[in-house]
C-alpha positions in Angstrom: -19.0 8.7 19.3 -17.2 11.8 18.1 -17.4 13.1 14.6 -13.7 12.5 14.2 -14.4 8.7 14.5 -16.5 8.9 11.4 -14.2 11.2 9.4 -12.3 9.6 6.6 -8.5 9.0 7.0 -8.1 10.1 3.4 -10.3 12.2 1.1 -9.7 12.6 -2.6 -11.9 15.3 -4.3 -12.0 15.9 -8.0 -8.4 14.9 -8.5 -7.0 14.8 -12.1 -3.6 13.8 -13.5 -3.0 14.1 -17.3 0.0 13.1 -19.4 -0.3 15.0 -22.6 -3.7 14.0 -24.0 -4.0 10.9 -21.7 -6.4 11.4 -18.8 -4.8 8.9 -16.4 -6.9 10.2 -13.5 -10.0 12.1 -14.5 -11.7 14.0 -11.7 -12.0 11.2 -9.2 -13.4 11.5 -5.7 -13.3 8.9 -2.9 -12.8 8.4 0.8 -10.8 5.9 2.8 -12.2 5.2 6.3 -9.8 4.7 9.2 -9.0 1.2 10.6 -10.3 -0.6 7.5 -8.9 -2.2 4.4 -10.3 -0.4 1.3 -9.7 -2.1 -2.0 -9.1 -0.4 -5.4 -9.6 -2.6 -8.5 -10.1 -2.0 -12.2 -8.7 -3.2 -15.5 -5.2 -2.5 -16.6 -4.9 1.2 -17.5 -7.7 2.3 -15.2 -5.4 4.8 -13.5 -5.1 3.0 -10.1 -1.3 3.3 -9.7 -1.3 6.8 -11.1 -3.8 7.7 -8.4 -1.6 6.2 -5.7 1.4 8.2 -7.1 -0.6 11.4 -6.8 -1.9 10.7 -3.3 1.6 9.8 -2.0 3.3 12.8 -3.6 5.2 10.9 -6.3 3.3 13.0 -8.9 1.6 16.4 -8.4 -2.1 16.5 -9.3 -3.2 18.8 -12.1 -6.4 19.6 -10.2 -8.3 18.6 -7.1 -7.7 18.3 -3.4 -6.3 15.5 -1.2 -6.8 15.5 2.6 -5.0 13.2 5.0 -6.0 13.2 8.6 -7.8 16.5 8.0 -4.8 18.2 6.4 -4.3 19.1 2.7 -1.4 17.1 1.2 -1.9 17.5 -2.5 1.3 18.8 -4.1 3.5 17.7 -1.2 6.5 15.6 -2.2 6.9 11.9 -1.4 9.2 12.4 1.6 6.8 14.9 3.2 3.7 12.6 3.0 5.8 9.8 4.4 6.8 12.1 7.4 3.1 12.7 8.0 2.3 9.0 8.3 1.5 7.9 4.8 3.5 5.0 3.4 3.3 3.4 0.0 4.6 0.3 -1.7 5.2 0.0 -5.5 4.2 -2.5 -8.1 7.9 -3.3 -8.8 9.8 -4.1 -5.6 12.4 -1.5 -4.7 14.6 -3.4 -2.4 18.3 -2.5 -1.9 19.7 -5.5 -3.7 23.2 -5.5 -2.3 22.1 -5.2 1.3 20.7 -8.1 3.4 17.0 -8.5 4.1 17.5 -7.4 7.7 19.5 -4.3 6.7 16.7 -3.3 4.3 14.4 -3.1 7.2 16.7 -1.5 9.6 17.2 1.5 7.3 13.5 2.4 7.3 13.0 4.2 10.6 13.8 7.9 10.2 15.9 10.1 12.4 18.2 7.4 13.8 20.9 8.8 16.2 23.6 6.9 14.3 22.9 9.1 11.2 24.7 12.0 13.0 28.5 11.7 13.0 28.9 13.3 16.4 26.6 10.8 18.0 28.8 7.9 16.9 31.7 9.5 18.8 30.1 11.0 21.9 26.8 9.2 22.4 27.6 5.6 21.4 25.4 4.2 24.1 22.4 6.0 22.6 23.3 4.8 19.1 23.7 1.2 20.2 20.5 1.2 22.2 18.4 2.6 19.4 20.0 0.2 16.9 19.1 -2.7 19.2 15.5 -1.6 19.3 15.3 -1.3 15.5 16.9 -4.7 15.0 14.4 -6.3 17.4 11.5 -4.6 15.5 13.0 -5.7 12.2 13.3 -9.3 13.3 9.7 -9.3 14.6 8.5 -7.9 11.2 10.4 -10.6 9.3 9.0 -13.3 11.5 5.4 -12.0 10.9 5.8 -12.2 7.1 7.7 -15.5 7.1 11.1 -14.2 6.1 13.0 -14.5 9.3 15.1 -17.4 8.0 16.4 -15.1 5.2 17.5 -12.2 7.4 21.1 -12.5 6.2 20.3 -13.2 2.6 21.0 -10.4 0.0 17.6 -8.8 -0.9 18.4 -9.1 -4.6 18.5 -12.9 -4.3 14.9 -13.2 -3.1 12.1 -14.6 -5.3 9.4 -12.3 -6.6 7.0 -13.4 -3.9 9.6 -13.0 -1.2 10.3 -9.4 -2.4 6.6 -8.6 -2.0 6.7 -9.9 1.5 9.8 -7.8 2.2 7.9 -4.7 0.9 5.2 -5.5 3.5 7.8 -5.8 6.3 9.3 -2.5 5.3 5.9 -0.8 5.4 5.5 -2.3 8.9 8.8 -0.8 10.0 7.7 2.7 9.0 4.8 2.4 11.4 2.5 4.7 9.3 -1.1 5.5 9.9 -2.1 4.8 6.3 -0.4 2.2 4.0 -1.0 2.3 0.2 -0.3 -1.2 -1.0 0.2 -1.4 -4.8 -0.4 -5.0 -5.8 1.0 -6.7 -2.7 0.0 -10.1 -4.0 1.8 -9.8 -7.3 4.1 -12.7 -7.9 3.2 -14.3 -4.6 2.0 -17.9 -4.7 -1.4 -18.8 -3.3 -0.1 -20.1 0.0 2.0 -17.0 0.6 -1.0 -14.8 -0.4 -3.0 -16.4 2.3 -0.3 -15.5 4.9 -0.1 -12.0 3.3 -3.8 -11.5 3.6 -3.8 -12.5 7.3 -1.0 -10.1 8.1 -2.8 -7.3 6.4 -5.9 -7.9 8.4 -3.7 -8.1 11.6 -2.3 -4.7 10.7 -5.8 -3.3 11.0 -7.2 -5.3 13.9 -4.1 -5.5 16.1 -2.2 -2.3 15.2 -5.0 0.0 14.3 -3.6 0.8 10.8 -5.6 1.9 7.8 -4.9 0.2 4.4 -5.7 1.3 0.9 -4.9 -1.6 -1.5 -4.7 -2.1 -5.2 -5.2 -5.7 -6.2 -5.6 -7.9 -9.2 -5.5 -11.2 -7.2 -9.2 -11.3 -6.4 -8.9 -14.0 -3.8 -6.8 -11.6 -1.8 -9.0 -8.5 -2.5 -12.2 -10.3 -1.6 -10.7 -11.7 1.7 -9.3 -8.5 3.1 -11.1 -5.5 1.5 -14.4 -3.9 2.5 -15.3 -1.6 0.8 -14.0 -2.1 -2.7 -13.8 0.8 -5.1 -13.8 0.2 -8.8 -11.9 2.5 -11.3 -12.3 2.6 -15.0 -10.7 5.1 -17.5 -9.5 7.3 -14.7 -12.8 7.6 -12.9 -14.6 5.9 -10.1 -17.1 3.5 -11.5 -18.7 2.2 -8.3 -18.1 1.3 -4.6 -19.5 -1.4 -2.4 -19.0 -4.6 -0.4 -17.3 -7.5 -2.0 -20.6 -9.2 -2.8 -22.1 -6.0 -4.2 -19.1 -5.3 -6.4 -18.7 -8.8 -7.7 -22.3 -8.9 -8.9 -22.5 -5.4 -10.2 -23.3 -5.6 -14.0 -21.2 -2.5 -14.7 -18.2 -4.1 -13.1 -18.8 -7.4 -15.0 -19.0 -5.4 -18.2 -15.7 -3.6 -17.5 -13.8 -6.8 -16.8 -15.6 -9.3 -19.0 -17.1 -7.2 -21.8 -13.9 -5.4 -22.8 -12.3 -5.9 -26.1 -9.2 -7.3 -24.5 -9.4 -10.7 -22.8 -9.1 -10.7 -19.0 -6.9 -13.2 -17.1 -8.9 -15.8 -15.2 -7.0 -14.7 -12.0 -8.3 -11.2 -12.5 -11.9 -11.8 -11.7 -13.8 -13.5 -8.9 -16.9 -15.5 -9.3 -19.7 -14.2 -7.0 -20.4 -16.5 -4.1 -17.0 -18.3 -4.3 
């Protein structure tokens, strides 16, 4: 096999992001391998979402290097990393509330011919053909995440769990190489989380995508992620398989030995 096969899709080297005196991300280094689901866990305030913001271009790093598919991307804005094939979701759903579920998806693909005024006058057949293709892809994405019956519903009327599923469908519409999922299971009931987990695994096995996932719902994390990276206080604490991480004394100390109590949903009993 070629060396490229073994090269990481994403490399983070000595990356830091400070806000005043707060070291949200403090010299972290990690790799995300292609065609896998890599998990990122840690207690609240560990710096996980800030790291995603830096990787995706929402924030500029204060120091360090980020390489995506062999190319430096640290410092690039969000739209530029998206164009290179990196897509991210957010902890708080960012749906277009006054548009339908279907319309939210159909807006995702870039460079649509209908965006150019002259095409709507002189190349209507091209516009209609592309729109039909996008609509078919959007309907397929909604069916995969179980939202097809809500295609004509306003996105703002969806439940919290349904909005997370819509976020997943929107990421699928972008057809990126790497998806950064920030808490995809938040607000999703256990049954929906099971379907969400299966769809994430299918993204990798059937579509060849790479997924980097922040999660607090440990049933989801343990089912889909391998390896799992643990962050604490802006730094990488450890990395390993689900079994290794769930039985690591340092991880148990971070979650269960902290001064603040940890929700029962936040941790996973080894062997369950």
